[in-house]
C-alpha positions as CSV (number, residue, x, y, z in Angstrom):
1,X,-31.9,18.1,6.6
2,X,-32.2,21.3,4.7
3,X,-34.5,22.4,2.0
4,X,-33.4,25.2,-0.4
5,X,-36.0,26.9,-2.6
6,X,-35.0,29.7,-5.0
7,X,-37.4,32.5,-5.8
8,X,-36.7,35.1,-8.5
9,X,-38.5,38.4,-8.7
10,X,-38.2,41.9,-10.1
11,X,-38.5,44.9,-7.9
12,X,-38.6,47.9,-10.1
13,X,-35.4,47.9,-12.1
14,X,-33.7,45.4,-9.7
15,X,-33.7,41.6,-10.0
16,X,-33.7,39.8,-6.7
17,X,-33.0,36.1,-6.1
18,X,-34.1,34.8,-2.7
19,X,-32.8,31.6,-1.2
20,X,-35.5,30.3,1.1
21,X,-34.0,27.9,3.6
22,X,-35.9,25.4,5.8
23,X,-34.4,23.0,8.3
24,X,-30.9,22.9,9.7
25,X,-28.1,25.1,8.3
26,X,-25.4,22.7,9.5
27,X,-22.8,20.1,8.4
28,X,-22.8,19.3,4.7
29,X,-25.8,21.6,4.1
30,X,-23.6,24.7,4.6
31,X,-21.7,23.9,1.4
32,X,-24.9,23.3,-0.5
33,X,-26.1,26.7,0.5
34,X,-22.8,28.2,-0.5
35,X,-23.1,26.5,-4.0
36,X,-26.7,27.8,-4.4
37,X,-25.5,31.3,-3.3
38,X,-22.7,31.2,-5.9
39,X,-25.2,30.3,-8.6
40,X,-27.6,33.1,-7.6
41,X,-24.9,35.7,-7.3
42,X,-23.4,34.8,-10.7
43,X,-26.3,36.5,-12.5
44,X,-25.3,40.1,-13.5
45,X,-27.3,42.8,-11.7
46,X,-29.0,40.3,-9.4
47,X,-29.3,41.1,-5.7
48,X,-29.4,38.2,-3.3
49,X,-31.5,37.6,-0.2
50,X,-31.6,34.7,2.2
51,X,-34.8,33.8,4.0
52,X,-34.0,32.2,7.3
53,X,-37.5,32.2,8.8
54,X,-37.9,28.4,8.6
55,X,-34.4,27.6,10.0
56,X,-34.4,25.5,13.2
57,X,-30.7,25.3,13.8
58,X,-27.4,27.0,12.7
59,X,-24.0,25.5,13.5
60,X,-20.7,27.4,13.6
61,X,-20.0,26.8,9.9
62,X,-23.5,28.0,9.0
63,X,-23.0,31.2,11.0
64,X,-19.7,31.8,9.3
65,X,-21.4,31.4,5.9
66,X,-24.1,33.9,6.9
67,X,-21.4,36.3,8.1
68,X,-19.7,36.0,4.7
69,X,-23.0,36.6,2.9
70,X,-23.8,39.6,5.1
71,X,-20.4,41.1,4.4
72,X,-21.0,40.6,0.7
73,X,-24.3,42.6,0.9
74,X,-26.8,39.7,1.0
75,X,-30.0,40.7,2.8
76,X,-30.8,38.2,5.6
77,X,-34.4,37.8,6.6
78,X,-35.0,36.3,10.0
79,X,-37.7,35.6,12.6
80,X,-37.5,33.7,15.8
81,X,-35.0,34.0,18.6
82,X,-32.2,32.0,17.0
83,X,-32.0,33.6,13.6
84,X,-32.8,37.1,14.8
85,X,-30.0,36.9,17.3
86,X,-27.5,35.7,14.8
87,X,-28.5,38.3,12.2
88,X,-28.4,41.1,14.8
89,X,-24.9,39.9,16.0
90,X,-23.8,40.3,12.4
91,X,-25.2,43.8,12.1
92,X,-23.7,44.9,15.5
93,X,-20.3,43.3,14.6
94,X,-20.2,45.3,11.3
95,X,-20.9,48.6,13.1
96,X,-18.0,48.2,15.5
């Protein structure tokens, strides 16, 4: 099960849409997050963030989606061993 909550805010001149995820980023939920990301990213001038602090599990498809998001400039917020390790591996992989 996965819960997706969207928060929109203005930071100075910038509009930011944050997808707050809770639960498991796995199976059919990966495509749901992809759909939500596409909607959030379609707004002109909006920067996207993904809050992973309440994620309990990420499968290979979920990790691939996060890598794609990271490569597109999405800010990934993480806490806990699982999500921090995945986000760090994306950062390290980009620097090599």
